[in-house]
Structure formats: structure tokens, C-alpha cells
N, CA, C and O atoms as a Tripos MOL2 file, in Angstrom:
@<TRIPOS>MOLECULE
protein
  212   211    53     0     0
PROTEIN
NO_CHARGES

@<TRIPOS>ATOM
      1 N          22.6210   47.2900  -38.8430 N.3       1 MET1
      2 CA         23.5220   48.3030  -39.0630 C.3       1 MET1
      3 C          22.9750   49.7410  -38.6740 C.2       1 MET1
      4 O          23.6570   50.6740  -38.2500 O.2       1 MET1
      5 N          22.1160   49.7360  -38.8180 N.am      2 ARG2
      6 CA         21.2480   51.4560  -39.0700 C.3       2 ARG2
      7 C          21.3310   51.6680  -37.5220 C.2       2 ARG2
      8 O          21.6510   52.8050  -37.1750 O.2       2 ARG2
      9 N          21.0640   50.6420  -36.4260 N.am      3 LEU3
     10 CA         21.0700   51.1380  -35.0080 C.3       3 LEU3
     11 C          22.8030   51.2370  -34.5620 C.2       3 LEU3
     12 O          23.2360   52.0860  -33.7840 O.2       3 LEU3
     13 N          23.4700   50.4020  -35.0960 N.am      4 VAL4
     14 CA         24.7090   50.6920  -34.7910 C.3       4 VAL4
     15 C          25.4570   52.0140  -35.0900 C.2       4 VAL4
     16 O          26.2170   52.5970  -34.3180 O.2       4 VAL4
     17 N          25.0810   52.4190  -36.4500 N.am      5 GLU5
     18 CA         25.3640   53.6870  -36.8360 C.3       5 GLU5
     19 C          24.2120   54.7970  -36.1430 C.2       5 GLU5
     20 O          24.3100   56.0070  -36.3470 O.2       5 GLU5
     21 N          23.3610   54.3310  -35.4870 N.am      6 ALA6
     22 CA         22.8530   55.5950  -34.6910 C.3       6 ALA6
     23 C          23.3600   55.5710  -33.4740 C.2       6 ALA6
     24 O          22.6040   56.0620  -32.6370 O.2       6 ALA6
     25 N          24.7770   55.0190  -32.9100 N.am      7 CYS7
     26 CA         25.3320   54.9040  -31.6670 C.3       7 CYS7
     27 C          24.7170   54.3330  -30.4340 C.2       7 CYS7
     28 O          24.8910   54.6660  -29.2620 O.2       7 CYS7
     29 N          23.8150   53.2200  -31.0460 N.am      8 LEU8
     30 CA         23.0160   52.5990  -29.8800 C.3       8 LEU8
     31 C          24.0770   51.3330  -29.2080 C.2       8 LEU8
     32 O          25.0610   50.8010  -29.7210 O.2       8 LEU8
     33 N          23.5190   51.1410  -28.0410 N.am      9 SER9
     34 CA         24.7790   50.0860  -27.0960 C.3       9 SER9
     35 C          23.9610   49.1090  -27.7700 C.2       9 SER9
     36 O          23.0720   49.2650  -28.6070 O.2       9 SER9
     37 N          24.5710   47.7800  -27.0930 N.am     10 ASN10
     38 CA         24.2170   46.4230  -27.7920 C.3      10 ASN10
     39 C          23.1730   46.1410  -26.9450 C.2      10 ASN10
     40 O          22.6420   45.1090  -27.3580 O.2      10 ASN10
     41 N          22.4730   46.6610  -25.7060 N.am     11 ALA11
     42 CA         21.6520   46.7730  -24.7020 C.3      11 ALA11
     43 C          20.4360   47.3000  -25.4510 C.2      11 ALA11
     44 O          19.5100   46.6240  -25.9000 O.2      11 ALA11
     45 N          20.5940   48.6310  -25.5110 N.am     12 GLU12
     46 CA         19.7400   49.0260  -26.3150 C.3      12 GLU12
     47 C          19.2190   48.6540  -28.1290 C.2      12 GLU12
     48 O          18.1040   48.9550  -28.5570 O.2      12 GLU12
     49 N          19.9510   48.1860  -28.6970 N.am     13 ILE13
     50 CA         19.7190   47.3730  -29.9880 C.3      13 ILE13
     51 C          18.9240   46.1020  -29.7390 C.2      13 ILE13
     52 O          18.1030   45.5770  -30.4900 O.2      13 ILE13
     53 N          19.3360   45.7080  -28.5200 N.am     14 GLY14
     54 CA         18.2790   44.1680  -27.9670 C.3      14 GLY14
     55 C          16.8620   44.8550  -27.6750 C.2      14 GLY14
     56 O          15.8890   44.4720  -28.3240 O.2      14 GLY14
     57 N          16.7280   45.8450  -26.7260 N.am     15 GLN15
     58 CA         15.5420   46.2330  -26.7070 C.3      15 GLN15
     59 C          14.6530   46.6450  -27.3420 C.2      15 GLN15
     60 O          13.4650   46.5390  -27.0390 O.2      15 GLN15
     61 N          15.2370   47.3360  -28.6150 N.am     16 ARG16
     62 CA         14.4750   47.6320  -29.9260 C.3      16 ARG16
     63 C          13.9430   46.4510  -30.7470 C.2      16 ARG16
     64 O          12.8800   46.3320  -31.3570 O.2      16 ARG16
     65 N          15.0100   45.5850  -30.5890 N.am     17 LEU17
     66 CA         14.6100   44.2310  -31.6550 C.3      17 LEU17
     67 C          14.0390   43.1800  -31.0680 C.2      17 LEU17
     68 O          13.5830   42.2190  -31.6870 O.2      17 LEU17
     69 N          14.0360   43.3370  -29.6010 N.am     18 TYR18
     70 CA         13.1360   42.1230  -28.9670 C.3      18 TYR18
     71 C          13.9260   40.7810  -28.4910 C.2      18 TYR18
     72 O          13.4470   39.7230  -28.0840 O.2      18 TYR18
     73 N          15.5960   41.2420  -28.7070 N.am     19 ILE19
     74 CA         16.6130   40.3020  -28.6780 C.3      19 ILE19
     75 C          17.3720   40.5340  -27.5800 C.2      19 ILE19
     76 O          17.4910   41.6570  -27.0900 O.2      19 ILE19
     77 N          18.2410   38.9140  -26.8770 N.am     20 SER20
     78 CA         19.3150   39.3530  -26.1660 C.3      20 SER20
     79 C          20.3290   39.9750  -26.6050 C.2      20 SER20
     80 O          20.4860   40.1440  -27.8150 O.2      20 SER20
     81 N          21.1240   40.3870  -25.7640 N.am     21 VAL21
     82 CA         22.2240   41.0840  -25.8800 C.3      21 VAL21
     83 C          23.4800   39.7750  -26.4450 C.2      21 VAL21
     84 O          24.5090   40.0100  -27.0780 O.2      21 VAL21
     85 N          23.2610   39.1760  -26.2390 N.am     22 PHE22
     86 CA         24.2160   38.0150  -26.7350 C.3      22 PHE22
     87 C          23.9950   37.8690  -28.3480 C.2      22 PHE22
     88 O          24.7850   37.4400  -29.1890 O.2      22 PHE22
     89 N          22.7140   38.3480  -28.5020 N.am     23 THR23
     90 CA         22.1610   37.4230  -29.9940 C.3      23 THR23
     91 C          22.8540   38.7910  -30.5980 C.2      23 THR23
     92 O          23.6910   38.6240  -31.4850 O.2      23 THR23
     93 N          22.4920   40.4160  -30.0820 N.am     24 VAL24
     94 CA         23.1530   41.4340  -30.6150 C.3      24 VAL24
     95 C          24.5530   41.1600  -31.1470 C.2      24 VAL24
     96 O          24.8360   41.1790  -32.3450 O.2      24 VAL24
     97 N          25.5550   40.8580  -29.9850 N.am     25 LYS25
     98 CA         26.7090   40.3760  -29.9650 C.3      25 LYS25
     99 C          27.3170   40.2360  -31.5920 C.2      25 LYS25
    100 O          27.9650   40.9310  -32.3750 O.2      25 LYS25
    101 N          26.5210   38.5560  -31.5560 N.am     26 SER26
    102 CA         26.6980   37.7920  -32.5820 C.3      26 SER26
    103 C          26.4450   38.2090  -33.6380 C.2      26 SER26
    104 O          27.3530   37.8600  -34.3920 O.2      26 SER26
    105 N          25.3950   39.0220  -34.3800 N.am     27 HIS27
    106 CA         24.9430   39.4460  -35.0690 C.3      27 HIS27
    107 C          26.2650   40.4500  -35.6110 C.2      27 HIS27
    108 O          26.8750   40.3250  -36.6730 O.2      27 HIS27
    109 N          26.4770   41.3890  -34.6220 N.am     28 ILE28
    110 CA         27.5420   42.4930  -34.8710 C.3      28 ILE28
    111 C          28.7190   41.7670  -35.4770 C.2      28 ILE28
    112 O          29.1330   41.9410  -36.6230 O.2      28 ILE28
    113 N          29.3550   40.6880  -34.3130 N.am     29 GLN29
    114 CA         30.6530   40.1030  -34.7430 C.3      29 GLN29
    115 C          30.3550   39.4680  -36.2300 C.2      29 GLN29
    116 O          31.1950   39.9730  -36.9740 O.2      29 GLN29
    117 N          29.6470   38.7150  -36.8610 N.am     30 ARG30
    118 CA         29.6140   37.9290  -38.1670 C.3      30 ARG30
    119 C          29.8020   39.3890  -39.2160 C.2      30 ARG30
    120 O          30.6640   39.6360  -40.0600 O.2      30 ARG30
    121 N          28.6150   40.1900  -38.7560 N.am     31 ILE31
    122 CA         28.8800   41.1900  -40.1860 C.3      31 ILE31
    123 C          30.1920   42.1040  -40.1760 C.2      31 ILE31
    124 O          30.6240   42.6050  -41.2140 O.2      31 ILE31
    125 N          30.6510   42.2430  -39.2200 N.am     32 CYS32
    126 CA         32.5790   42.7840  -39.0630 C.3      32 CYS32
    127 C          33.1150   41.7560  -39.7530 C.2      32 CYS32
    128 O          33.8340   42.1420  -40.6740 O.2      32 CYS32
    129 N          32.9860   40.1290  -39.5950 N.am     33 GLY33
    130 CA         33.5190   39.4820  -39.9870 C.3      33 GLY33
    131 C          33.0720   39.4880  -41.9650 C.2      33 GLY33
    132 O          33.8730   39.6290  -42.8880 O.2      33 GLY33
    133 N          32.1840   39.3690  -42.0180 N.am     34 LYS34
    134 CA         31.7820   39.6860  -43.3120 C.3      34 LYS34
    135 C          32.3730   40.8630  -44.3010 C.2      34 LYS34
    136 O          32.8420   40.7760  -45.4360 O.2      34 LYS34
    137 N          32.1740   41.9900  -43.4420 N.am     35 LEU35
    138 CA         32.8440   43.1110  -44.3900 C.3      35 LEU35
    139 C          34.3780   43.2670  -44.0410 C.2      35 LEU35
    140 O          35.0030   44.1990  -44.5470 O.2      35 LEU35
    141 N          35.1340   42.1780  -42.9990 N.am     36 GLY36
    142 CA         36.4590   42.3530  -43.2230 C.3      36 GLY36
    143 C          36.9040   43.3780  -42.0160 C.2      36 GLY36
    144 O          38.0550   43.7740  -42.1940 O.2      36 GLY36
    145 N          36.4230   43.7860  -41.1040 N.am     37 VAL37
    146 CA         36.7870   44.6580  -39.8280 C.3      37 VAL37
    147 C          36.4090   44.3270  -38.4420 C.2      37 VAL37
    148 O          35.6520   43.4450  -38.0360 O.2      37 VAL37
    149 N          37.0190   45.1230  -37.8640 N.am     38 ARG38
    150 CA         37.3850   44.7230  -36.6320 C.3      38 ARG38
    151 C          36.2560   45.3640  -35.1960 C.2      38 ARG38
    152 O          35.9790   44.9090  -34.0860 O.2      38 ARG38
    153 N          35.7920   46.8170  -36.0800 N.am     39 ARG39
    154 CA         35.0990   47.6970  -34.8170 C.3      39 ARG39
    155 C          34.1450   48.3670  -35.7890 C.2      39 ARG39
    156 O          34.2410   48.7060  -36.9690 O.2      39 ARG39
    157 N          33.0040   48.4510  -34.6900 N.am     40 ARG40
    158 CA         31.4520   48.9490  -35.0900 C.3      40 ARG40
    159 C          31.5810   49.9040  -35.5880 C.2      40 ARG40
    160 O          30.4960   50.2950  -36.0180 O.2      40 ARG40
    161 N          32.6640   50.8070  -35.8670 N.am     41 ALA41
    162 CA         32.5580   52.0330  -36.4740 C.3      41 ALA41
    163 C          33.2330   51.8030  -37.8570 C.2      41 ALA41
    164 O          32.9210   52.4640  -38.8480 O.2      41 ALA41
    165 N          34.1660   50.8390  -37.8620 N.am     42 GLN42
    166 CA         34.8840   50.2930  -39.0510 C.3      42 GLN42
    167 C          33.6610   50.1320  -39.8400 C.2      42 GLN42
    168 O          33.2570   50.8920  -40.7200 O.2      42 GLN42
    169 N          33.0730   48.9550  -39.3830 N.am     43 ALA43
    170 CA         31.5970   48.4230  -39.8050 C.3      43 ALA43
    171 C          30.8960   49.4220  -40.3490 C.2      43 ALA43
    172 O          30.6210   49.4620  -41.5480 O.2      43 ALA43
    173 N          30.5150   50.4090  -39.3970 N.am     44 VAL44
    174 CA         29.4860   51.3020  -40.5550 C.3      44 VAL44
    175 C          30.0930   52.4160  -41.3930 C.2      44 VAL44
    176 O          29.4380   53.2830  -41.9710 O.2      44 VAL44
    177 N          31.7400   52.2680  -41.3950 N.am     45 ALA45
    178 CA         32.1550   53.0510  -42.4150 C.3      45 ALA45
    179 C          32.2370   52.4590  -43.2990 C.2      45 ALA45
    180 O          31.7580   53.1050  -44.2310 O.2      45 ALA45
    181 N          32.6630   51.3310  -43.6780 N.am     46 LYS46
    182 CA         32.9000   50.2180  -44.4920 C.3      46 LYS46
    183 C          31.5300   50.3290  -45.2590 C.2      46 LYS46
    184 O          31.4790   50.7090  -46.4290 O.2      46 LYS46
    185 N          30.2280   49.9110  -44.3930 N.am     47 ALA47
    186 CA         29.0490   49.8710  -45.1170 C.3      47 ALA47
    187 C          28.2430   51.1970  -46.0290 C.2      47 ALA47
    188 O          27.4150   51.1130  -46.9370 O.2      47 ALA47
    189 N          28.8280   52.3490  -45.4100 N.am     48 ARG48
    190 CA         28.4000   53.4580  -46.1940 C.3      48 ARG48
    191 C          29.2380   53.4610  -47.5790 C.2      48 ARG48
    192 O          28.7090   53.7390  -48.6550 O.2      48 ARG48
    193 N          30.6900   53.1010  -47.4250 N.am     49 SER49
    194 CA         31.3260   53.0450  -48.5660 C.3      49 SER49
    195 C          30.8170   51.8680  -49.7510 C.2      49 SER49
    196 O          31.1270   51.8260  -50.9410 O.2      49 SER49
    197 N          30.1550   51.1780  -49.1680 N.am     50 MET50
    198 CA         29.6930   50.0940  -50.0010 C.3      50 MET50
    199 C          28.0440   50.2850  -50.5210 C.2      50 MET50
    200 O          27.3930   49.4490  -51.1480 O.2      50 MET50
    201 N          27.5730   51.6770  -50.0520 N.am     51 SER51
    202 CA         26.2700   51.7460  -50.3740 C.3      51 SER51
    203 C          25.3830   51.0210  -49.5940 C.2      51 SER51
    204 O          24.2040   50.9940  -49.9470 O.2      51 SER51
    205 N          25.7480   50.4090  -48.5630 N.am     52 ILE52
    206 CA         24.7390   49.2840  -47.7230 C.3      52 ILE52
    207 C          23.8160   50.0290  -46.5710 C.2      52 ILE52
    208 O          22.6930   49.6960  -46.1930 O.2      52 ILE52
    209 N          24.7770   51.3350  -46.0480 N.am     53 LEU53
    210 CA         23.8110   52.1340  -45.4620 C.3      53 LEU53
    211 C          23.7170   53.5930  -45.9830 C.2      53 LEU53
    212 O          22.8820   54.3640  -45.5110 O.2      53 LEU53
@<TRIPOS>BOND
     1     1     2 1
     2     2     3 1
     3     3     4 2
     4     3     5 am
     5     5     6 1
     6     6     7 1
     7     7     8 2
     8     7     9 am
     9     9    10 1
    10    10    11 1
    11    11    12 2
    12    11    13 am
    13    13    14 1
    14    14    15 1
    15    15    16 2
    16    15    17 am
    17    17    18 1
    18    18    19 1
    19    19    20 2
    20    19    21 am
    21    21    22 1
    22    22    23 1
    23    23    24 2
    24    23    25 am
    25    25    26 1
    26    26    27 1
    27    27    28 2
    28    27    29 am
    29    29    30 1
    30    30    31 1
    31    31    32 2
    32    31    33 am
    33    33    34 1
    34    34    35 1
    35    35    36 2
    36    35    37 am
    37    37    38 1
    38    38    39 1
    39    39    40 2
    40    39    41 am
    41    41    42 1
    42    42    43 1
    43    43    44 2
    44    43    45 am
    45    45    46 1
    46    46    47 1
    47    47    48 2
    48    47    49 am
    49    49    50 1
    50    50    51 1
    51    51    52 2
    52    51    53 am
    53    53    54 1
    54    54    55 1
    55    55    56 2
    56    55    57 am
    57    57    58 1
    58    58    59 1
    59    59    60 2
    60    59    61 am
    61    61    62 1
    62    62    63 1
    63    63    64 2
    64    63    65 am
    65    65    66 1
    66    66    67 1
    67    67    68 2
    68    67    69 am
    69    69    70 1
    70    70    71 1
    71    71    72 2
    72    71    73 am
    73    73    74 1
    74    74    75 1
    75    75    76 2
    76    75    77 am
    77    77    78 1
    78    78    79 1
    79    79    80 2
    80    79    81 am
    81    81    82 1
    82    82    83 1
    83    83    84 2
    84    83    85 am
    85    85    86 1
    86    86    87 1
    87    87    88 2
    88    87    89 am
    89    89    90 1
    90    90    91 1
    91    91    92 2
    92    91    93 am
    93    93    94 1
    94    94    95 1
    95    95    96 2
    96    95    97 am
    97    97    98 1
    98    98    99 1
    99    99   100 2
   100    99   101 am
   101   101   102 1
   102   102   103 1
   103   103   104 2
   104   103   105 am
   105   105   106 1
   106   106   107 1
   107   107   108 2
   108   107   109 am
   109   109   110 1
   110   110   111 1
   111   111   112 2
   112   111   113 am
   113   113   114 1
   114   114   115 1
   115   115   116 2
   116   115   117 am
   117   117   118 1
   118   118   119 1
   119   119   120 2
   120   119   121 am
   121   121   122 1
   122   122   123 1
   123   123   124 2
   124   123   125 am
   125   125   126 1
   126   126   127 1
   127   127   128 2
   128   127   129 am
   129   129   130 1
   130   130   131 1
   131   131   132 2
   132   131   133 am
   133   133   134 1
   134   134   135 1
   135   135   136 2
   136   135   137 am
   137   137   138 1
   138   138   139 1
   139   139   140 2
   140   139   141 am
   141   141   142 1
   142   142   143 1
   143   143   144 2
   144   143   145 am
   145   145   146 1
   146   146   147 1
   147   147   148 2
   148   147   149 am
   149   149   150 1
   150   150   151 1
   151   151   152 2
   152   151   153 am
   153   153   154 1
   154   154   155 1
   155   155   156 2
   156   155   157 am
   157   157   158 1
   158   158   159 1
   159   159   160 2
   160   159   161 am
   161   161   162 1
   162   162   163 1
   163   163   164 2
   164   163   165 am
   165   165   166 1
   166   166   167 1
   167   167   168 2
   168   167   169 am
   169   169   170 1
   170   170   171 1
   171   171   172 2
   172   171   173 am
   173   173   174 1
   174   174   175 1
   175   175   176 2
   176   175   177 am
   177   177   178 1
   178   178   179 1
   179   179   180 2
   180   179   181 am
   181   181   182 1
   182   182   183 1
   183   183   184 2
   184   183   185 am
   185   185   186 1
   186   186   187 1
   187   187   188 2
   188   187   189 am
   189   189   190 1
   190   190   191 1
   191   191   192 2
   192   191   193 am
   193   193   194 1
   194   194   195 1
   195   195   196 2
   196   195   197 am
   197   197   198 1
   198   198   199 1
   199   199   200 2
   200   199   201 am
   201   201   202 1
   202   202   203 1
   203   203   204 2
   204   203   205 am
   205   205   206 1
   206   206   207 1
   207   207   208 2
   208   207   209 am
   209   209   210 1
   210   210   211 1
   211   211   212 2
@<TRIPOS>SUBSTRUCTURE
     1 MET1         2 RESIDUE 1 A MET
     2 ARG2         6 RESIDUE 1 A ARG
     3 LEU3        10 RESIDUE 1 A LEU
     4 VAL4        14 RESIDUE 1 A VAL
     5 GLU5        18 RESIDUE 1 A GLU
     6 ALA6        22 RESIDUE 1 A ALA
     7 CYS7        26 RESIDUE 1 A CYS
     8 LEU8        30 RESIDUE 1 A LEU
     9 SER9        34 RESIDUE 1 A SER
    10 ASN10       38 RESIDUE 1 A ASN
    11 ALA11       42 RESIDUE 1 A ALA
    12 GLU12       46 RESIDUE 1 A GLU
    13 ILE13       50 RESIDUE 1 A ILE
    14 GLY14       54 RESIDUE 1 A GLY
    15 GLN15       58 RESIDUE 1 A GLN
    16 ARG16       62 RESIDUE 1 A ARG
    17 LEU17       66 RESIDUE 1 A LEU
    18 TYR18       70 RESIDUE 1 A TYR
    19 ILE19       74 RESIDUE 1 A ILE
    20 SER20       78 RESIDUE 1 A SER
    21 VAL21       82 RESIDUE 1 A VAL
    22 PHE22       86 RESIDUE 1 A PHE
    23 THR23       90 RESIDUE 1 A THR
    24 VAL24       94 RESIDUE 1 A VAL
    25 LYS25       98 RESIDUE 1 A LYS
    26 SER26      102 RESIDUE 1 A SER
    27 HIS27      106 RESIDUE 1 A HIS
    28 ILE28      110 RESIDUE 1 A ILE
    29 GLN29      114 RESIDUE 1 A GLN
    30 ARG30      118 RESIDUE 1 A ARG
    31 ILE31      122 RESIDUE 1 A ILE
    32 CYS32      126 RESIDUE 1 A CYS
    33 GLY33      130 RESIDUE 1 A GLY
    34 LYS34      134 RESIDUE 1 A LYS
    35 LEU35      138 RESIDUE 1 A LEU
    36 GLY36      142 RESIDUE 1 A GLY
    37 VAL37      146 RESIDUE 1 A VAL
    38 ARG38      150 RESIDUE 1 A ARG
    39 ARG39      154 RESIDUE 1 A ARG
    40 ARG40      158 RESIDUE 1 A ARG
    41 ALA41      162 RESIDUE 1 A ALA
    42 GLN42      166 RESIDUE 1 A GLN
    43 ALA43      170 RESIDUE 1 A ALA
    44 VAL44      174 RESIDUE 1 A VAL
    45 ALA45      178 RESIDUE 1 A ALA
    46 LYS46      182 RESIDUE 1 A LYS
    47 ALA47      186 RESIDUE 1 A ALA
    48 ARG48      190 RESIDUE 1 A ARG
    49 SER49      194 RESIDUE 1 A SER
    50 MET50      198 RESIDUE 1 A MET
    51 SER51      202 RESIDUE 1 A SER
    52 ILE52      206 RESIDUE 1 A ILE
    53 LEU53      210 RESIDUE 1 A LEU
């Protein structure tokens, strides 16, 4: 979530974590689902409001 918060693309996140873009997308989708949001920006905002970030 910190890398999403930093406005990095899926490709940039994948490069930093040494994982594929598909894996990044999958993780972000799961995080959004657990937070009950649809977009990355909403996930960041919700994580901040929950003191996760």
C-alpha cells in the first residue's frame, strides 16, 4: 500500500518487489476487495482513515 500511496504504477511496484505485474494487480485487487473499495486512490484513503498507512 505504501508503494500505491507513492503513486507508483503496477510495473514500477513489480520491479521494486521483484514480482510480476500480474501479481501486483492481483494483490491490489484483493486489498481493494478487503477494504470495500473499487479504486487504488480509494484504497489509500481508506487505509489512511483506518490508520493502516
